[in-house]
N, C-alpha and C positions, 0 to 999 in steps of 0.2 A: 374378330376377323374383319379385314377390310371388305367393304362392299364390292361386289362385282359390277364393273361399269355396264350400263345398259347396252352399249354397243357390242358387248362380249357375250350376250345370251347365246344359248346353245343352237338356236335356229336363226337364220337371217331374217331381217325385216320384222322381228318380233312376232312371227307367225308360227303356226304348227308346222312340223317338218313335212314338206311336200316337195315333189320332184321339180316343180316349176319355180320354186323360190331360188333367189340368187344372192350370193354373198357379194359384199363390196370389199375393196381393199382396206377401207377405213375400219370395217368390222374385224377383219383378220388382224390388222395392225393392233387393234384394241386387245385381241387375244394375246398377242405377243407381249403386250405391256402389263399384263396381269402379274401379280406376285407368282413366282414359279409354283409354289405349293397349291395355290388356287387354280392355276392353269392345269396342273397335272390332275388335281381332284376332278375338275370338270371333264377332262379327257377320259379319265378312268370311269366316270359315270356313264358317259356315252358308250365307251367300249363295252361295259358290262350289260348295257341295254341291248346290244346287238351281237355279242360274241361271248363265248366262254372265256373268261379272263385268264385261264390257266392252260390254254391251248395255243400252239404255234404251228402254222403251216410251213412246210419245208419244201423248197424248190432247189433243184440243181441246174446249173447253167454250164453248157458246153459250147465252146467256139467251134463251129463246124467249118468255118472258113475264116482264116486269120490274116490280117494285114493287107496292105496294098489298096486301101480305100482312097477314093478320089476326093473325099470331103476334107474340110479343114477344121473340124471340131477341135477347139483349142486344148481340150483335156485328153485327147485320145491318142494312144500310142500306135493305133492301127492306120493313121493317116499316112499315106505314102510320102507326103511332102516333109514329114518330120523325121529327124534322125534319132530313132529310138532302138531299143534292143529287140523289138517285135519284128520278126521276119515274115515275109509274105509266104503264105501256104495255100495249097490247093484245097478244094472242098473235100472233106473227109469221106472215105468210103462208107457205105451203108453198114457194113458189119462192125466197124469201129464205133459208130454211133449207137447201134443196138447194144453192144457190150457195155458202153458207158452208161446207157440208160438202165440196163439191168443192174449194174453196180450201184447206181444211185437209188434204185428202188430197194435193193437189199440193205442199204444204209438208212432207209426210212423216209426218203423223199417221196412226195405224192405228185409232184409236178416236175416235168423235165423240159427245160428251156434250151433252145438251140439258136445261136447267134451267128450271123455272117457279116463280115465287113464289106458291105456293098453300099453304094448310093441308093441302089434299088436292085432287085433281082432281075436277071434276064429270064426269059421264058424257059430256056433249056435248064437253067439252074433251079428255077422254081419247081420244075417237074421232079428233079432229084430231091429237093427238100420235101416235096409232097410224099415221096416214098418214105423218107425218114419219119414223117409225121405218122403215116399209117403203121409203120413198124413199131414205133414207140407206143402208140395207142394200143397196139396188140399186146403190149406188156402190162396193160392196165394202169398206165400213168396218164395224168392230164398232160396236154402238150401246149407249148408256147414257143413262138419263134420271134426273133427280131432280125429283120432283113433290110431295114431302111424304108425308103418311100416306095409305095406301091402304085402301079399303073392300073388303069381300068381293067377289070376282070380278074386281076390277080388275087384279090381277097376272096372272090368266089371260088377260085381254084383251091385255095387253102382251106376254105370251109368244106369243100367236097372231100378233101383229104382227111377231114376230121379234126381240124385244128380247134383247140379250145380258147386259147388266148393269143393275141398279137401284142407284142411290146413295142411301143414307140414313144419314148420319153419326150416331153416338151423341153426338158433340160433346165430351162430358166424362163423368166417371164418375157413377154414380147418386147418390152422396151430395152432389156439388157441383152437380148439374143444376139444382136449384131456384133457385140463385143467379144463373143465366144465363137460364133459361126458366121461365115459370109458366103459360103458356096450354095446355101439354100436359105429359105426364109422360114420364120416361125409358122406362117400360114401354110407352108407345105406340109408341116407335121400335122396340123389340124386337119388338112385335107385327107391325109392317109388315115387318120383316126376315124374320119367320117366314112371312108370306104369300108373300113373294118366293121364298123357298126352296121352299115347297110347289108353287109354279107352275113350278119348274125353271129359274129365272132366277139367274144368278150375282150375288153380292152385292158391292157396293162400299161399305165403311163404315169410317170412321176418326174423327178428332176434331180439335179445335182446341186448340193449346197456347199458353199465355200469357194466359189470361183471368183470372188472379189465383188459379188453383188451386195446391194444394201439390204437392210431388213425390209424395206418397202418392196424391193424386187422379190424377196422371198414370199412376202404376203401376197403379192400379185400372182406369183406362180401358183400358190395354193388356190387362189380365187379362180384362176383360169382352169385348173383341174376340177375343182368342185362345181363349177358352173357348166361343165360339159353335161349334156343331157342324154343319158344318165352319166353320173361320174364314173371314172374307171373302176372296174371291179378289183383291180390290184393297183396299188400306188407305191412304187419303189422310191424311197428317199435315200439318195446316195450322198455320202460325205466324200468330197473330192479326194482322190488319191493322186497327188502331184507326181507326174512321170517325167523323168529327165528327158530333155529333147523336145518337149511340147511347150507351147507358149505359156501354159499355166504351171510350169514346173516350180516356180518360185513364189507362188501365191501363199500368203500366210494362212495357217490353218484357222478355221472358224472356232469360236468359243464353244466348248462342249455343251453348255447350258442353252446356247442359242440353237444348237442342233436339236436338243430335246424339245425346245419350244416349237420347232418346226414339225417334229413328229406329232406333238399334241395338237397343233393347229390342223394338221392333216386329218387326225382322228375326229376332231370335233366337226369339221366341215364336211367330211365324207364318212359318216357314221357306219355305213354298211359295207365299206370297202376294206379289203385287206391292205394294211399299211406295212410295207416290207422294209425292214432294216437291211440295206443293200451294201454297195461298195463302201469301203472304209472301215468295215467292222473288224477287220484283222487288227487294226491299230487301237481299237477301243478296249478299255479295261472292262472286266466283268461287271463292275459297278455301274459304268456308263451304259452298257447294254441293258442291264436290269432296269435302269431309269427309263430307257427308251421303251421297254416293254410296258412299264408302268404307265407311260404316257400314251400308250395305245398301239404300239407296233405289235403285230401278231403274225408276222411272216418273216422268213429269212431265206437267204441263199445258203445252201447247205453243201459242204464239200470243201475241197482243198484249193479251188481256183474259180475266179469269175472268168470273164472273157480273156483278159490278159493280166489280171492282178490277183494277188493272193487273197485267200479267204480262210477263216479259222477252220482247222481240221475238224472232221466229224467227231472224233473222240473228245476234243476240247468242248465242243458244243454239247455233247451228251453229258459231260461232267457239269457244265453250267446249268443245263436244264434240270439235272438232278438236284442241284443246290436250290434252284428256284421253284421246284415242283411243277415245271411246265411239261405238258404232254403234247405229242405230235397229233395233228389233225389227220 
């Protein structure tokens, strides 16, 4: 078997795994360059050292406020400036959110995520979302919200409501960011993640693969996530779903094995994080999903729909998990 390059050791800087160690882009690029079987083997080793390799965490995502967003994220159907099939909708009433959360729990989800298409929440809207968080927590589910950028004090309000996780993806690395989004900066996202951490809320942050970025951009994204102190507890890795009417509608799909390499790199560099196989899973064959799980993914979005895009139906997921011998956490 080919020797593993020194730069691709399991821990950065050739040291024992400690929180203060930092990865470099060169080291993560070296991981990407490994023979695929060697890379997956390494990722599976790390995975088994930190998790039960046959368990999958299941989350359900509900859009509680859809469309009409003022931002210009090039992948997003909810941006008001793009002509897509997504219609602007008001914030869902509390009883509908509770019903959806109960249905998700009944289907085996352990975490319920609520997303709103805002640049950031207004205080009056945050109060309503806080009600949703309290109600969903009352059902015995973990809670997560994605509401955009937060202002001072808002993370504390969400913590008081009982929020477990706040999702705010970095989307892509800092150097490529401006080619996808111009209405805010990469640093704004880092600032929101800092506020979430200070409030004592767990972080859910990952990125989108296949937006026209280079492998170096992908490696840099992984580094930026892994070098957060601490790294995110949940790391969603999304495969771009090109949506007609958005600037990225015609981007060529990324090679499947490159996507698997990204999953493996995330697992190796963030050994204690849940790595979530997120958007784009609907288009993935069962064999590709299985390869992603082998490379270290141990979380999925579970249900019929993500914010505005399709997702494999729960029955299909159950059948796949039965074939693979995977159990819910």
